[in-house]
N, C-alpha and C positions, 0 to 999 in steps of 0.2 A: 185282604184276608178276612174270612168270615168265621166268627167264633160265637159261642153261646154263653160263655161266662169268662170273667177276667178278674184277677186279684185287685183289691183285697177281698172282695166277696166271692168266695168259691164254695162249691159243695163237694169237690172231689178232685181226682187227678187231671181231669180234662182242662180245668182252668189253669192249674199249675203248668201243665204241658204247653198250653197255648201261650202263656207268658214266656216260658223258657224258649220255645221255638222262635217266637217273634224276636226276642232279645238276641238269640244266637244268629238269626238272619241279619239283624241290624248290625251286629258286629262284623258281618261280611260286607257291609255297605249297601244292603238292600233297604229301600225306602218303603215303609209299610203303612197302609191305611187299614186299621182293624175296625170292622163293623160288628157290634154286639147289640142284642135286643134293647137293653137299657143299661145306663151307667150313671153313677152319681159323682164320681171323683174326677180329679184332673188327669189329663192324658200324660202318661210317662214320656220322658224325653226321647226315647228311642223309637216311638211310633206315633201316628196320629189316630186317636181313638174316637170313634163316632157311635152315637146312639141312634138306632133305627127308629125308636119311638119318637125321639125329638125331631129327627129328619122328616118323618112322615107328617107329624103335626104341623111343622113349618110349611111343608110343601102343600098340604091340603088347604091351608089358610093363606097361601100365597105370601108367606112371610120369608124374610131372608134366612137361609139355612146357616146355622153355626154348629159348634161342637159342644154345646151345653149338654151335660149328661144327666141321666136319670138312674134311679134304682134299677139294678139288673133283674132280668127275668128269673123265675124260679129255677130250681135245680136242673142241671143238664141231664140228670139221671132219673128224673121224674117220669114215670110211665104215663101214657095218655089217660089211662083209667084213673090213676092217682091224682093227676092234674084236675080232671073233671070233679072228682070228689072234693078236692081242696077248694075249687072254685065255688061249688054249691054251698059249702060251709061258710066261705067268706061272704057270699051273697046273702045267706040267711042271717048272718050276724050283723049285716048292715055295714060291713067294713068298706072303707073308701078304696081299699086295694082292688076290690072287685070291679071298680069303674075303670081301672087301668088295664086290667087283663081280660082277654077274650075267654069265652066259655070252654074252649078246648085248646089243647096243646097244638093241634093241627092249625087252628086259627092263628096262633102266634107264629107258627112256622111260615104260613102263607103271608102274613103281614111282614115278616122279616124278609121274605123273598121280594116283596114289592119295594122295600127300601133298598135292597141290593140292586135291583133293576134300575132304580132311580139314579143311584150313584154311578153305575156302569154306563148309563146313557149320557152322563155329564162329564165324566173324567176318563182319561185314557190310562189303562193299566197294562203291564206286560204279562202278568200272571194273575189268575184268580185261584186262591188257595182256601178251601173250606174244610172245617173240622167236624166230623161225625154227621149223622143223618139229619139233625135239626137244621143244618146249614146247606144241605145238598141241593134243595130246591132253589135256594138263593144263588148258589153257585151256577146251576144250570141256567137260570134266568139271566144272570150277569154275562155268562158266556154267549147266550143267544143274542143279547143286545150289543155286546162289544166285540165279539169274535176272538177274544183273548183265550188262550188255552186254560183248561180247568184242571186243577190238582185237587183230588179228593183224599183227605187224610183220614185214615182209619185208626181210631183209638180203641174201638170195640165194635162188634156187630150185634144185631138184635139177638141172634142165636146164642151169643155169649152172655148177654145181660139177663135173659129170662128163659125159664123152661117152657113158657107158653108164649111164643112169638106173636107180636101184634102184626097182622098181615099188612096193614097200611104202612107201618114203619118199615117192614121188610121190603115192600114195594118201592117206597121212596129211596131206601138204601140201595136197592138193586138198580134203579134208574140212575141215581147219582153216580154209582160206580161204573156203569156202562157208558155214561155220557162223558166221564172224565177222560182227559188225555193222559193222565198219570194217576195211579192209585198208590199213595204212600202208606206203608204200614209200619207200626211201631215195633214189629218183630217178625221173624220168619214164621213163628207160630201163627201170628195173626194173618200173615200173607197166605199161608196154607189154608186157614179157615175161610178166607175170602174166596180163594180159588175153589174150595170144596163146596161152599154154600151157594155162591153166586156165579161160578163158572168164569170168573175174570181171568184172562190168560196171564201167565207169569211174565210174559214179555212187556205187559203194560204196567207192571207193578215194580215197586222198589221198597227197600227197608231203610228206615231212619230211626235208630234207637234213641229213646229219650235220654236226658242227661240229668246232672245234678251239679249244683254249685257248692264246693267245699269251703268257700269263703276263706281262702288263704290258709287253710289248715295244712301244715307241712308234715304232720305225723298223726297216726291214729290216736283217738282219745283213749285214755286209760280209765276204764269204768270202775267205779267204787260205790255201788249202791249202799245207801245208809243201813238198810236192814240186811245184815249178812246171814242171819239165820233163816229168814223167810225168803224164798226165791220167787221172783215175779216174772210171769210169762205174759206176753202182750199180743193182742190182735188189734190191728189198726186199719180201719177202712169202713166202707159202707156195709151195714149189716143187712145184706141182701143175698139172695140165692147164689148169685155169681161168685161172691167172695167166700162161700163155703163156711160161714160161721158155725153151722151145725157140726162140721167136722172138727172145728176148734173146740167146741163144747165136749164132743165125744173124746177127743184127745185129752182134754182136761179131766174128764171123768176117769179115764184109764189111769192117768198119772196120779190122781188123788186117791185112787183105790190102793196105790202102792206107797204113797208118801203123803204126809200131812202138812209138811212145812212149805207148801206151795200156794201161790195166789195167782189167779188168772184174771186179766183185765181186758175187756172189749171196749175199745175207744172208737166211737162212731155211732151212726144211727141208720135206720132203714126199716123196710116193711117187715123184716123178720125179727126185729128187736123185741117186741112185746111177746110173741110166741116163745122166743128163746128164754126170756126172763121167766115166763111161766114154767117152761121146761126145767130150768135150773132150780126154781122153787120146789117143783115136784120131786127133783132129785135130792132135795135138802142140802144143796151146795151153795146157797145164797151168800154165805159168809166166806166162800172160797172163790167163787166166780162172780166178778163184779162188772157192772155196766157203767162206763164213765160218760156216755153220751158224746155229742160232737164237741171236739176240743179245738181251741185256736192254737196258733203256732207256739206260743209261749207255754201253754198248758201241756201240749204234746211233748215239747222238749223236756219239761220237768218229769213227765211220765217215763220218757225214754231213759233219762238219767238214772232212774230208780228201777229199771227193768233189767233182768238178766238174759232174757231171750225173746226173740220175735218169731212168731209162727205165721206163715202165709199159707192158708189152706184152700186157696181159690180153686173153684171148679174149672174156671176158664179165665186166665189172667193175661190179657193181651201184652202187657209189659210188666208192671210191678214197681211203680215209683216208690211205694211205701217201703219196699225192701231197701232201696238206696237211702232213704231218709233214716231208717233204723241203723243201717251199717255205718252211716256217716256220723252217728252219735255213739258209735262203739258198741252197738248191741248185736251180738251174733244172731244168726237166723237159720231156720229150717224152712224150705220153700216147696211149693207145689211144682211137680214136674210139668203140669199143664200151664206153663207161663212163658212169657217172652224173656224175662230176666234170667231164667235158667240157661239161656243160650250164651250169655256173655259172662256170667259169674258161675262158671262150671264147677268150681271147687266147693261151693256151698252145699251142704247136705240137702237132699231133696227126696220127695216121696210122691207117689200118686195121691191125689187129694183124698181118695176114699180109704187109703191105707193108714188109718189112725194109729194102729199098732206101731208102724214104722216111724210115724211122726213122734210118738211117745218115746220110742227107743232112742231116736236121734236127739230128742230134747233132753232126755236124762243124761246122755253122754256129754252134752255141752254144759248142763247144769252141775253135774258131779265133777267136772274137770274144767274149772275156770280158765286154766292155761290153754286148753283147747279152743275156747272161745276167743281168747286174746290172739292166739295164733291165726284163727280164721280172719279176724279183723286186720292183722298185720299183713297177711298174705294177700288179702283182697284190696288193700289200700292203693297199691300202684294201679290196679284196674279201675278203682273208683276215680282216681285223678284223671284217667283218660276219658271217662264217661261224662263229658261236659256238654252244656248247651251250645257252646261255641263250636264244638265238633259236630253237633247235630245240625247247626246252621250251615256249616261248610258242606255237609253231606246233602242237605236239601237244596242248597244253591247249585250244586253240581247236577242234580236232577232237573232243576229249572232250566239250566243251560242246555241240557239234553233235549228237553221239550221244545225249547225255543230254537234249537238247531245251531246254538253258538259253540 
């Protein structure tokens, strides 16, 4: 398996999904070797974790290869342009980090592919499974060397992530998907996007919905936010074009024009954060719309406990793990119709991402009627219990068996 990030250091849903998928497969008896660019921690018990950086340095100096790990590569959501800007700043500051990283994201992708080729030439695998475009070159190289079938897992595509597609990224994505023996998508919505954008036949694709671990919760949480007078509405995710934070801000503006006892919090960070902070200041709503920055798991849980509603206003959301996280903490939601999660949680109120009036209307209905929110959680709970990583692993294993002809 080829991934770009892995807990505990993650920057978004891809790292969480990679961990859940690997664990779900391990629960089905699949033995997994996961290669990531760099890693610093111990390998979890359910898989063997390898650092490409360490492997290459050992190989190039003819030293014995082990599984010592290094700090992982930067965000799996960093654009090639942002990566180059970050690298130049690190170099100018004299940061030792610059010595570990290449000048472009594509350099890192190429280096990772070399490590994958090295492992594939020395070890026999039944399946090569790669996650998103950064690992597709590595998957193709491993397939070429070993002859093992290639599974390309699509968590998002370049057309989803940015309004201005990087042509090099799109080409790598296209080649990876065309060379794959199986293309796994996180939703039917994503599968349709892959078919429309890249022309991949549906016969070569399959859907494996992401999951969540409810940690032995037998009943839905009963929410009791401390501040009962002021209602808190939450946005959680990368503050980038794809996630539609602009539409969250506009929904907030509409709602605040009608009600003053509301507070809106954006948890996360991204390239649109600073422009949106300036926009909120211009609207003179800085005391009502707050930016919390990137939060760890404990901080996010505390924020969820004190939130009355979660809004997902994504322009294009391949799945929507954040919705599951919010619901599992007892926070009702209104979600974008342009999402994979809307396929399996059909009872949750939804709206087109641009329809901020509809988002505001649905939000007011849930805020003004707490019992309606509790009913949403109670009705959705049986469905949440079915959406597990174990089930995801079982689904993916059945696709493996199909590819292998078993």
